[in-house]
KEKOL-135636 format. One record per residue (C-alpha): x, y, z. Coordinates in pm, 1 decimal. Layout:
// KEKOL-135636
px; py; pz
X; Y; Z
...
// end
This chain:
// KEKOL-135636
px; py; pz
6.7; -19.2; 30.2
125.0; 298.4; -118.5
84.0; 485.9; 251.3
263.8; 275.1; 432.9
529.8; 230.5; 207.0
545.1; 624.7; 214.8
584.9; 584.3; 622.2
799.1; 301.6; 617.9
1027.7; 560.0; 436.2
978.7; 845.4; 641.4
1059.8; 622.8; 936.9
1372.4; 538.4; 825.6
1495.4; 820.6; 739.4
1368.2; 991.9; 1041.5
1582.2; 709.1; 1282.5
1899.4; 746.0; 1001.1
1899.1; 1112.0; 1092.8
1978.7; 1037.8; 1452.9
2115.3; 708.6; 1526.4
2515.7; 692.5; 1529.1
2727.6; 487.0; 1771.8
2663.8; 515.5; 2166.3
2901.1; 606.4; 2421.5
2731.7; 696.9; 2774.0
2431.8; 915.4; 2853.6
2407.2; 1162.3; 3083.6
2288.8; 1105.8; 3513.5
2045.4; 1354.1; 3394.0
1899.4; 1087.5; 3134.9
1903.1; 816.0; 3300.7
1741.2; 953.9; 3596.7
1423.9; 997.0; 3349.8
1416.3; 681.0; 3206.4
1466.8; 498.9; 3595.9
1157.3; 738.8; 3624.4
929.5; 572.6; 3356.5
1033.2; 272.2; 3487.3
913.9; 310.7; 3871.4
603.8; 442.0; 3723.8
486.0; 165.9; 3489.2
350.2; -161.1; 3706.0
555.0; -397.7; 3898.2
498.5; -656.2; 3660.1
632.9; -431.5; 3342.6
913.7; -255.6; 3526.9
1086.1; -611.5; 3616.2
1140.4; -681.9; 3230.6
1433.9; -479.7; 3225.5
1590.1; -562.5; 3582.3
1884.6; -675.3; 3420.9
1920.4; -443.1; 3130.1
1820.5; -120.8; 3306.5
2055.0; -67.1; 3605.4
2164.5; 252.3; 3753.9
2574.5; 161.3; 3776.8
2568.7; 128.6; 3372.1
2538.7; 362.0; 3087.6
2191.4; 392.0; 2983.8
2287.3; 368.1; 2580.1
2309.5; -2.1; 2626.4
1995.2; -53.1; 2794.8
1749.7; -249.4; 2616.7
1516.5; -51.6; 2363.2
1769.5; 291.2; 2396.3
1994.5; 444.8; 2168.4
2190.7; 732.7; 2135.9
2340.2; 985.9; 1917.6
2747.0; 1042.3; 1922.2
2720.5; 1283.3; 2195.1
2594.4; 1007.9; 2436.4
2198.7; 1217.1; 2404.2
1918.2; 976.3; 2414.4
1770.0; 977.5; 2078.2
1540.9; 655.8; 2047.9
1355.1; 517.6; 2306.0
1182.8; 161.9; 2144.0
989.5; -59.1; 2364.5
689.4; -208.1; 2116.9
562.8; -507.9; 2211.1
632.0; -562.1; 2540.2
332.0; -595.3; 2754.0
378.3; -287.9; 2967.8
103.4; -179.4; 3215.0
68.9; 160.9; 3387.1
93.5; 550.9; 3280.3
372.2; 682.3; 3046.8
564.2; 904.4; 3259.1
617.6; 1291.2; 3159.6
979.8; 1185.0; 3284.7
1027.1; 1117.2; 2921.2
910.9; 1477.6; 2823.0
1309.0; 1546.2; 3020.9
1488.2; 1400.6; 2701.9
1580.5; 1725.4; 2537.4
1782.0; 1483.9; 2260.3
1503.5; 1223.8; 2178.3
1391.0; 1197.2; 1843.7
1192.4; 885.2; 1782.7
940.9; 729.0; 2096.8
789.2; 416.9; 1989.8
602.2; 230.8; 2320.5
292.5; 64.6; 2018.6
108.6; -275.6; 2109.6
146.1; -243.9; 2497.7
-85.4; -217.9; 2757.2
-32.1; 131.0; 2888.6
-297.9; 379.5; 3047.9
-389.2; 684.0; 3168.3
-336.0; 999.4; 2945.9
-77.7; 1080.5; 2687.7
169.3; 1373.8; 2843.2
100.5; 1683.9; 2690.1
458.7; 1714.8; 2718.3
570.2; 1471.7; 2440.8
266.2; 1650.8; 2178.6
444.3; 1936.0; 2232.5
824.6; 1797.8; 2227.1
1089.7; 2014.6; 2102.1
1294.3; 1706.7; 1965.9
1056.4; 1397.2; 1938.4
984.0; 1385.4; 1543.0
826.2; 1001.9; 1588.2
584.6; 916.9; 1866.8
380.4; 574.5; 1826.7
174.2; 518.6; 2107.5
-94.4; 329.2; 1930.6
-263.1; -21.3; 2006.9
-272.3; 61.4; 2412.6
-543.1; 199.3; 2649.9
-435.0; 574.2; 2671.2
-772.7; 801.2; 2693.0
-859.2; 1168.7; 2774.8
-820.3; 1416.0; 2570.3
-549.1; 1507.6; 2321.6
-328.5; 1782.2; 2480.8
-52.5; 2018.2; 2464.5
184.2; 2239.2; 2663.1
426.8; 2520.8; 2582.5
277.2; 2679.2; 2315.7
533.9; 2945.2; 2359.8
798.9; 2682.9; 2136.5
835.1; 2878.6; 1785.2
878.8; 2521.9; 1660.8
741.2; 2177.9; 1723.2
983.9; 1898.8; 1530.8
666.0; 1650.0; 1514.6
667.5; 1463.3; 1195.1
473.5; 1152.6; 1230.8
214.5; 1119.5; 1502.9
39.1; 754.0; 1561.4
-224.5; 760.4; 1832.7
-460.6; 487.3; 1681.0
-584.4; 237.2; 1863.2
-650.1; 362.9; 2186.3
-964.5; 561.6; 2390.9
-892.4; 928.0; 2358.4
-1214.1; 1097.0; 2309.3
-1288.5; 1459.7; 2248.6
-1236.5; 1693.4; 2016.8
-970.9; 1698.4; 1779.0
-790.5; 1970.0; 1874.5
-697.5; 2214.9; 1529.8
-474.9; 2510.9; 1712.7
-225.6; 2225.9; 1836.5
-113.8; 2215.7; 1493.8
-4.0; 2536.0; 1394.4
356.3; 2515.4; 1481.9
442.7; 2163.9; 1393.1
544.8; 2281.1; 1007.4
693.1; 1951.4; 925.6
414.8; 1702.5; 1019.4
389.1; 1460.2; 799.0
116.7; 1193.4; 899.4
-139.1; 1176.1; 1143.7
-286.6; 785.3; 1244.8
-576.1; 898.4; 1496.8
-787.2; 591.8; 1374.1
-968.8; 381.9; 1611.9
-1059.9; 573.4; 1919.3
-1382.3; 803.9; 2016.3
-1295.1; 1197.5; 1895.2
-1555.9; 1345.1; 1764.3
-1661.0; 1665.2; 1695.1
-1588.1; 1857.7; 1337.1
-1292.5; 1706.4; 1101.3
-989.4; 1919.4; 1126.5
-877.1; 2088.6; 867.6
-562.0; 2298.7; 962.6
-330.3; 2074.0; 911.6
-181.1; 2180.8; 613.1
-199.2; 2539.2; 623.7
123.8; 2467.4; 940.4
231.4; 2229.7; 737.2
276.3; 2176.8; 389.0
434.6; 1854.2; 315.1
160.9; 1713.8; 509.7
64.2; 1383.3; 335.3
-106.7; 1099.2; 554.0
-452.2; 1148.2; 771.6
-648.4; 844.9; 962.9
-942.3; 975.6; 1133.5
-1090.1; 611.2; 1062.3
-1301.7; 463.4; 1338.6
-1400.0; 734.4; 1561.1
-1705.1; 951.9; 1574.7
-1670.4; 1261.4; 1361.7
-1990.1; 1423.4; 1244.9
-2046.0; 1746.4; 1037.2
-1958.0; 1836.3; 680.9
-1574.8; 1741.5; 495.9
-1434.7; 2110.5; 556.4
-1364.2; 2308.9; 216.8
-971.5; 2357.8; 350.3
-861.9; 2004.4; 320.9
-850.3; 2052.2; -103.2
-563.0; 2347.0; 35.5
-373.4; 2022.3; 143.7
-180.7; 1984.3; -183.6
66.3; 1752.0; -69.2
-192.3; 1531.5; 70.8
-161.9; 1169.1; -90.9
-337.9; 937.9; 200.3
-680.4; 1096.8; 345.4
-923.0; 823.1; 567.4
-1176.7; 890.8; 737.4
-1428.7; 575.4; 770.7
-1669.3; 459.8; 1010.9
-1791.7; 774.0; 1180.0
-2086.2; 993.1; 1117.1
-1986.7; 1277.3; 835.0
-2250.9; 1411.3; 632.7
-2316.7; 1590.4; 331.3
-2161.3; 1616.4; 16.9
-1816.3; 1614.2; -102.2
-1746.2; 1967.7; -159.3
-1557.6; 2084.8; -513.3
-1295.1; 2212.8; -292.7
-1191.0; 1851.8; -165.3
-1132.7; 1762.1; -538.1
-861.6; 2030.0; -533.1
-660.3; 1769.1; -321.3
-536.2; 1671.5; -638.9
-202.2; 1425.3; -492.5
-455.6; 1222.4; -333.0
-399.0; 848.3; -406.2
-609.0; 691.6; -97.8
-913.5; 859.4; -15.3
-1156.3; 640.2; 170.0
-1507.8; 781.1; 330.2
-1618.7; 395.8; 375.1
-1947.4; 416.8; 627.0
-2071.9; 757.6; 648.6
-2397.6; 935.2; 580.0
-2262.3; 1175.2; 279.3
-2502.8; 1215.4; 25.8
-2561.0; 1353.4; -331.2
-2405.0; 1271.7; -657.4
-2044.7; 1215.5; -838.8
-2201.1; 1304.5; -1182.6
-2011.7; 1545.6; -1424.0
-2282.9; 1817.4; -1365.7
-2480.4; 1986.7; -1623.8
-2350.8; 2046.2; -2036.9
-2076.1; 2339.8; -2030.8
-2298.1; 2563.7; -2265.1
-2615.5; 2596.2; -1953.1
-2634.8; 2724.3; -1648.2
-2517.1; 2601.0; -1293.8
-2844.1; 2441.8; -1142.6
-2989.9; 2233.1; -840.7
-3061.2; 1925.8; -950.5
-3387.9; 1810.4; -795.7
-3314.7; 1542.3; -670.7
-2973.3; 1603.6; -495.6
-2845.6; 1831.2; -182.0
-2601.6; 2024.9; -390.8
-2462.2; 2227.3; -648.5
-2258.2; 2127.2; -962.2
-2070.5; 2393.9; -1170.2
-2058.9; 2330.2; -1602.9
-1890.7; 2083.9; -1687.1
-1757.6; 2002.0; -1321.7
-1615.9; 1658.5; -1376.1
-1479.5; 1666.9; -1020.6
-1349.6; 1305.6; -967.4
-1105.8; 1386.0; -1281.6
-920.7; 1573.4; -1085.5
-771.6; 1275.3; -902.1
-579.1; 1210.1; -1158.8
-320.5; 1098.9; -858.7
-579.8; 840.9; -716.1
-521.6; 469.8; -665.5
-800.6; 374.7; -418.2
-1145.1; 560.1; -431.2
-1371.0; 404.1; -146.6
-1697.4; 555.7; -100.7
-1902.8; 295.8; 23.4
-2188.3; 254.1; 280.6
-2303.9; 586.2; 179.3
-2625.4; 753.3; 57.2
-2495.4; 847.1; -288.3
-2703.5; 849.1; -612.6
-2718.1; 860.1; -959.9
-2441.7; 696.4; -1218.4
-2087.4; 697.7; -1200.7
-1957.5; 967.6; -1458.7
-1813.2; 908.8; -1726.9
-1507.0; 1104.5; -1623.1
-1386.4; 815.6; -1412.3
-1256.5; 709.5; -1702.2
-946.8; 968.7; -1655.8
-796.7; 806.8; -1329.9
-575.4; 611.4; -1539.2
-379.8; 505.8; -1154.2
-698.3; 390.4; -1030.5
-630.0; 36.9; -870.4
-955.3; 13.0; -622.6
-1309.2; 127.9; -649.2
-1573.2; 73.6; -386.2
-1876.7; 235.9; -411.8
-2056.6; -73.7; -267.1
-2375.3; -6.1; -44.5
-2541.0; 293.7; -176.8
-2838.3; 425.5; -382.8
-2691.7; 457.3; -713.4
-2825.0; 370.3; -1047.6
-2792.0; 338.6; -1409.9
-2573.2; 196.1; -1656.6
-2181.8; 130.4; -1568.8
-2015.9; 376.4; -1804.2
-1811.3; 224.7; -2120.8
-1537.1; 444.3; -2010.4
-1463.3; 242.3; -1674.2
-1289.5; -16.3; -1907.7
-1029.5; 279.7; -1924.3
-891.5; 257.8; -1598.1
-696.6; -62.6; -1729.3
-481.8; -72.5; -1380.9
-798.9; -175.3; -1168.7
-762.0; -457.6; -958.3
-1069.0; -441.8; -739.8
-1424.7; -309.4; -873.6
-1672.4; -348.1; -583.2
-2044.9; -192.6; -660.1
-2239.3; -437.3; -485.7
-2584.4; -343.5; -305.8
-2684.8; -48.8; -497.8
-2925.1; -51.8; -774.2
-2737.0; -40.9; -1143.3
-2877.5; -181.6; -1411.4
-2848.4; -282.4; -1782.1
-2587.2; -548.8; -1928.0
-2234.7; -583.3; -1852.6
-2120.0; -606.1; -2214.7
-2178.0; -290.1; -2260.4
-1864.0; -238.5; -2113.9
-1709.7; -440.0; -2346.7
-1505.1; -496.3; -2523.8
-1335.5; -263.0; -2286.9
-1345.4; -493.5; -2016.8
-1086.4; -705.9; -2158.6
-861.5; -454.7; -2121.2
-879.4; -444.4; -1712.2
-609.9; -716.8; -1718.5
-482.8; -624.2; -1413.0
-848.2; -713.4; -1234.9
-868.6; -926.2; -884.7
-1188.3; -882.2; -741.2
-1496.0; -814.3; -905.9
-1830.0; -766.3; -681.7
-2181.2; -666.9; -879.0
-2419.3; -845.6; -653.3
-2724.1; -709.0; -537.2
-2817.3; -514.0; -828.6
-3004.7; -524.3; -1143.0
-2819.6; -617.2; -1427.6
-2899.3; -862.7; -1695.8
-2744.3; -1102.6; -1915.1
-2540.5; -1374.2; -1747.5
-2433.7; -1535.5; -2049.1
-2244.4; -1241.6; -2147.8
-2074.6; -1166.5; -1842.0
-1915.5; -1450.9; -1821.4
-1819.3; -1467.3; -2195.5
-1650.6; -1075.7; -2139.0
-1497.6; -1198.4; -1869.1
-1394.9; -1584.0; -1939.3
-1059.6; -1474.8; -2060.7
-961.0; -1300.3; -1706.8
-703.0; -1463.9; -1633.8
-590.1; -1280.9; -1308.2
-913.5; -1253.7; -1163.4
-993.0; -1443.6; -841.1
-1314.7; -1320.6; -696.4
-1632.4; -1285.7; -864.2
-1938.6; -1191.8; -704.8
-2242.3; -1100.9; -883.4
-2556.5; -1258.6; -744.8
-2893.5; -1136.1; -675.1
-2916.6; -1031.8; -1069.6
-3028.9; -1162.4; -1385.9
-3348.6; -1245.9; -1224.9
-3508.7; -1578.4; -1417.8
-3229.3; -1634.1; -1651.9
-3074.4; -1939.1; -1765.1
-2695.5; -2074.4; -1614.8
-2501.1; -2081.9; -1916.7
-2379.4; -2380.7; -2019.9
-2181.7; -2388.6; -2304.5
-1893.6; -2152.6; -2244.7
-1564.3; -2273.2; -2379.8
-1285.9; -2215.2; -2054.5
-954.1; -2289.7; -2195.6
-661.2; -2074.5; -2051.3
-921.4; -1798.6; -1859.6
-1073.3; -1764.0; -1502.7
-762.3; -1942.5; -1448.6
-698.2; -1808.6; -1119.9
-1043.3; -1815.1; -976.4
-1120.3; -1900.1; -673.8
-1425.3; -1758.3; -572.2
-1720.1; -1779.8; -728.6
-2043.2; -1672.3; -592.8
-2410.0; -1696.5; -841.8
-2673.8; -1711.6; -559.4
-3045.2; -1566.4; -520.0
-3081.6; -1520.8; -934.0
-3381.0; -1814.3; -985.9
-3185.2; -1904.8; -1237.1
-3278.9; -2210.3; -1413.6
-3082.8; -2493.2; -1552.7
-2812.6; -2745.9; -1423.7
-2449.3; -2698.2; -1232.6
-2274.6; -2615.6; -1585.3
-2007.5; -2834.6; -1712.4
-1743.4; -2469.6; -1739.1
-1733.8; -2489.6; -1376.4
-1482.8; -2808.8; -1382.4
-1222.1; -2621.0; -1555.4
-1178.2; -2383.4; -1246.6
-851.9; -2553.0; -1173.1
-842.4; -2291.2; -854.9
-1148.4; -2279.6; -755.8
-1207.6; -2303.3; -356.5
-1530.8; -2132.3; -254.8
-1848.4; -2220.4; -498.0
-2183.4; -2031.0; -430.6
-2491.3; -2126.7; -612.6
-2745.9; -2148.6; -343.0
-3115.6; -2006.5; -370.8
-3148.6; -2078.2; -767.6
-3337.0; -2301.1; -937.9
-3109.3; -2530.2; -1048.9
-3202.0; -2855.8; -1187.1
-3039.9; -3213.9; -1238.4
-2808.0; -3410.3; -1012.4
-2490.6; -3332.6; -848.8
-2204.8; -3405.1; -1129.7
-1934.7; -3638.3; -1038.3
-1669.8; -3455.3; -1187.3
-1694.1; -3168.1; -865.5
-1461.4; -3372.7; -646.0
-1166.0; -3266.9; -908.6
-1172.9; -2946.7; -806.4
-909.2; -2995.7; -623.4
-915.8; -2692.1; -372.4
-1245.0; -2670.7; -313.9
-1362.8; -2648.4; 32.0
-1652.6; -2392.5; 64.6
-1982.4; -2532.6; -119.1
-2286.3; -2377.6; -106.8
-2524.3; -2514.2; -328.4
-2872.5; -2511.3; -126.8
-3196.0; -2373.7; -170.0
-3256.2; -2541.4; -523.2
-3453.8; -2796.8; -719.4
-3136.9; -3062.5; -710.7
-3210.1; -3437.6; -720.1
-3036.8; -3764.3; -732.3
-2901.6; -3937.6; -477.0
-2634.9; -3807.1; -232.9
-2325.6; -3844.6; -480.7
-2005.7; -4048.0; -345.4
-1797.4; -3791.5; -518.9
-1888.5; -3500.7; -315.9
-1764.5; -3699.3; -38.8
-1407.3; -3769.2; -194.2
-1356.3; -3354.7; -206.9
-919.1; -3364.6; -172.4
-930.5; -3045.3; 1.6
-1215.2; -3153.8; 289.4
-1021.1; -3462.2; 351.0
-691.2; -3335.4; 545.7
-769.2; -3227.4; 944.8
-737.9; -2831.3; 838.2
-803.3; -2606.5; 491.0
-483.4; -2457.2; 399.7
-644.4; -2173.9; 198.4
-481.8; -2018.3; -67.8
-726.0; -1769.6; -118.7
-489.5; -1347.9; -162.0
-580.2; -1143.7; 87.7
-548.7; -875.4; -151.7
-930.9; -935.7; -236.9
-1045.8; -970.0; 83.7
-1083.8; -624.9; 199.1
-1450.1; -624.6; 165.1
-1652.0; -903.0; 286.5
-1596.4; -1210.8; 44.2
-1938.9; -1367.3; 128.1
-2270.8; -1143.1; 217.8
-2621.9; -1272.7; 307.3
-2848.9; -1293.0; 543.9
-2669.0; -1557.3; 768.1
-2339.9; -1497.9; 685.1
-2095.2; -1210.5; 621.4
-1734.1; -1284.6; 627.8
-1431.6; -1039.9; 629.8
-1125.6; -1200.1; 579.7
-1076.4; -1494.1; 338.3
-922.3; -1699.5; 670.4
-1284.0; -1661.9; 791.3
-1468.9; -1859.4; 594.5
-1522.2; -2233.2; 707.8
-1496.7; -2580.1; 586.5
-1860.0; -2621.7; 475.7
-2069.7; -2845.1; 266.2
-2447.0; -2665.9; 203.9
-2709.7; -2922.4; -20.5
-3039.9; -2792.7; 222.8
-3327.5; -2765.5; 31.9
-3285.0; -2975.0; -257.2
-3486.0; -3303.2; -369.8
-3230.4; -3519.6; -264.3
-3270.5; -3910.1; -198.8
-3056.1; -4207.8; -174.4
-2854.4; -4239.5; 197.6
-2556.9; -4037.6; 322.0
-2274.6; -4216.8; 224.5
-2036.0; -4359.8; 506.8
-1756.4; -4221.0; 275.2
-1859.0; -3899.0; 477.6
-1585.5; -3978.9; 709.5
-1321.8; -3882.1; 523.1
-1372.8; -3480.9; 539.4
-1206.3; -3446.1; 809.5
-1142.1; -3055.1; 775.5
-1556.7; -2984.4; 722.3
-1701.8; -2778.6; 1009.7
-2063.3; -2692.3; 900.6
-2297.3; -2970.8; 735.2
-2630.9; -2920.1; 621.9
-2848.0; -3142.3; 453.4
-3151.9; -3032.8; 590.4
-3472.9; -3022.7; 388.1
-3413.0; -3318.0; 152.3
-3547.4; -3704.6; 66.6
-3291.1; -3855.1; 245.1
-3291.2; -4233.7; 347.1
-3105.4; -4477.5; 559.6
-2941.9; -4444.8; 874.1
-2713.2; -4255.5; 983.4
-2363.6; -4346.0; 946.3
-2163.6; -4406.1; 1198.9
-1854.8; -4256.7; 1008.1
-2016.5; -3922.5; 1080.5
-1909.4; -3882.3; 1439.4
-1539.3; -3937.3; 1303.2
-1528.7; -3570.4; 1153.6
-1395.7; -3447.1; 1503.6
-1395.2; -3046.4; 1351.9
-1762.0; -3049.2; 1311.3
-1948.6; -2771.9; 1480.1
-2300.2; -2762.2; 1266.6
-2442.9; -3051.0; 1150.5
-2838.8; -3044.5; 1005.8
-2966.3; -3353.7; 898.7
-3353.5; -3239.0; 1007.9
-3637.2; -3264.0; 756.0
-3578.0; -3589.9; 582.4
-3650.2; -3994.4; 594.3
-3383.3; -4093.9; 781.8
-3387.2; -4407.3; 1006.7
-3305.9; -4670.2; 1224.1
-3109.8; -4566.5; 1578.1
-2827.3; -4248.4; 1661.8
-2497.3; -4432.5; 1643.3
-2306.5; -4358.5; 1979.2
-1971.2; -4138.3; 1953.4
-2232.5; -3845.3; 1892.3
-2095.5; -3705.3; 2200.4
-1736.3; -3691.4; 2073.8
-1800.3; -3409.4; 1875.4
-1679.2; -3116.4; 2118.5
-1710.0; -2870.5; 1923.1
-2073.8; -2904.4; 1840.2
-2267.7; -2583.5; 1858.0
-2590.6; -2784.0; 1643.7
-2699.3; -3073.1; 1574.0
-3028.2; -3091.8; 1446.7
-3181.4; -3443.3; 1318.0
-3563.5; -3296.6; 1398.3
-3836.9; -3452.1; 1181.2
-3683.2; -3797.3; 1058.5
-3758.5; -4127.8; 1140.8
-3542.1; -4238.8; 1348.7
-3581.2; -4464.4; 1705.7
-3508.8; -4591.6; 2010.7
-3262.1; -4492.8; 2273.5
-3131.2; -4104.2; 2275.0
-2720.5; -4220.5; 2347.8
-2582.3; -4171.6; 2691.1
-2479.5; -3837.4; 2724.4
-2663.4; -3697.2; 2504.6
-2996.3; -3466.6; 2590.3
-3294.2; -3369.9; 2323.7
-3176.3; -3013.0; 2395.2
-2958.6; -2754.2; 2298.9
-2777.2; -2788.4; 2108.7
-2909.4; -3168.9; 2051.6
-3260.7; -3134.8; 1842.1
-3441.8; -3452.8; 1823.4
-3799.7; -3342.3; 1855.0
-4063.7; -3483.1; 1560.4
-3884.3; -3821.8; 1599.5
-4213.2; -4001.6; 1732.6
-3996.5; -4346.0; 1802.0
-3716.5; -4178.7; 1994.6
-3723.2; -4209.5; 2361.7
-3549.3; -4041.6; 2646.4
-3538.3; -4016.7; 3047.2
-3574.7; -3633.2; 2923.2
-3888.3; -3673.3; 2696.0
-4215.5; -3771.1; 2828.0
-4196.9; -4074.8; 2637.3
-4018.4; -4427.4; 2663.0
-3927.5; -4668.6; 2435.2
-4240.3; -4874.3; 2515.9
-4455.6; -4599.4; 2477.8
-4777.6; -4681.4; 2325.7
-4830.7; -4384.8; 2147.0
-4597.8; -4113.3; 2035.6
-4673.9; -3742.0; 2007.4
-4788.8; -3645.4; 1683.4
-4479.7; -3513.1; 1420.8
-4410.7; -3191.5; 1421.6
-4504.8; -3082.9; 1000.3
-4182.7; -2720.6; 1016.2
-4177.4; -2576.3; 669.1
-3799.2; -2467.7; 565.5
-3925.5; -2114.7; 561.8
-4034.6; -2167.8; 956.8
-3679.7; -2318.1; 1005.7
-3439.6; -2107.4; 793.1
-3357.3; -1903.1; 1154.8
-3243.6; -2190.5; 1350.0
-3017.1; -2301.4; 1035.1
-2909.6; -1961.2; 1025.2
-2838.3; -1874.7; 1330.1
-2627.2; -2192.6; 1375.6
-2406.7; -2168.6; 1092.1
-2380.5; -1818.3; 1122.6
-2289.7; -1918.2; 1520.4
-2090.5; -2195.5; 1421.9
-1853.1; -1979.2; 1158.0
-1745.2; -1728.5; 1470.0
-1670.7; -1983.5; 1726.4
-1479.8; -2140.3; 1452.2
-1237.3; -1870.5; 1350.0
-1296.9; -1603.2; 1617.3
-1267.6; -1204.6; 1543.5
-1036.1; -1132.6; 1261.6
-816.9; -835.3; 1446.5
-878.1; -571.6; 1244.3
-672.3; -365.2; 1011.5
-334.5; -401.1; 1193.8
-290.9; -792.5; 1022.8
-232.9; -540.5; 704.3
-26.9; -284.0; 846.4
158.3; -153.6; 1157.9
96.5; 213.6; 1140.3
-176.6; 287.9; 876.0
-371.6; -70.6; 801.4
// end
């Protein structure tokens, strides 16, 4: 990422500018450092008992670096599990240039003397538990050398100060994301710091409109203010910041259009359906000629994508998802030949994607395309237009193409050779599971759910050697449950070794009423064949799917016994066999599945005793099996008459299945820790 590279280069230059061979520090500096140590928790200070000795030069202490004259120039103790406050005594280190206390558990306020230090150029206290308001002291100092400030992932609150930056003419980058700052967005950085380049205020509580003054930031390259409460329109002045490479206002309340404005010979006017004025021929987006990432997702924008977007030759990522935009996609989008990610899901775009063709073939770098939940038509043309794309690894186009037929006769030769995720759910597509899918040698995720597909599950599915997430539920598939699907190579190891490209998953891979996954490694190993017309027995080969975590075979016409081998799958968390015609007894071993969050075998024809140690209550559901008996039930195996069988429809049990799958996925892989995985400073 460009902003990360910029910051790393800057940090290296700052570090090299003051590092040199160590001699010995002064007694005053030694005293200040020991005072900092004493104010930490006892457990924290004990970690330095061997290194930080009063009888040795502090230039040799862990985390300390000195200049040629013995002055302490660096205090760097990241990821040391430090607890307690940051002592103000650090401000007494008059030669300190770099302070890095990130990734600890420090608490209390950030001493204002550090913000207004006469020496500190690099200050990083990110990923701690610091709180209070951001303040400064010594406003009488003529100049503050601060260049990089990273206070992200803390609990700072209050308004973000504006006057604090007036004497910081060297300021280059600020990351204040993931706090609880409120009030208006600050706008005074560029007035005093002409080289100011990076501002990240994401994940706070900022409100109000985007300040027009930001447009005066002639060197600004990164502006992130996602996940706030910012409203209003994108002001004309904002587009004057023509050096911007990364602009992100994801998840705010911005509104209005992104169009090109009226014709050049017409007067300025106010659109009847927008909330702001556009000047004649005002191609505002085209001014961002250096933009690489444009992320305006999850706002309230309306109207078309302007044709002038084709002038953004450096554009690599376009995120306009979850807005209220409409119209057909401009053919000029094909001119953005560096595009890697296009995310337009959940809008009202319409028409044929082919009107973007043949220029869409120019997008040789395209990795990720999500057009789901719009009103596009002609799925055959979409597949034809993209089938020669060699780099695309994610194609998400569900909830479009209503009532069309799944294309079958598509020759796949060397195209789609990198495709790893294919998601076409909720289109009411008819036809069969097409043969061209068998050519997708790297496919790992397949979602064809909620369509009208018929015919059997093809045997060639087990030839897809990397496929581990399969959802073909809610179709009209028929035939016996094939043994081939139980022989899938990727589901047989104990763990799934995913190969998905993480660059493609900065946005959710799969979003539906029941599942939302933000990273590739959050997708569970899943086999969902529910709500079809499948018959026959569950093959004993199911016991080979060692990596499987979610198995849903509910609402079919499966018969025979539950195979004993099913209980060899010790990674299982969700099993739904409900609403079939399964018979016989429940084999032993069910209570050996220690990770189960749900086991549903309701509404079948099972009989005999429920296994010892398993109760007919959450997370187990055996209701609707009149021949089953258990001490916890109101009947025994000697009962002459059994309670009536409940007849539930798929719609009535869907919430139960949804909860089970979502809870199981969350329990399986936990919370994916936020942007810190991607970047140390400005992820």
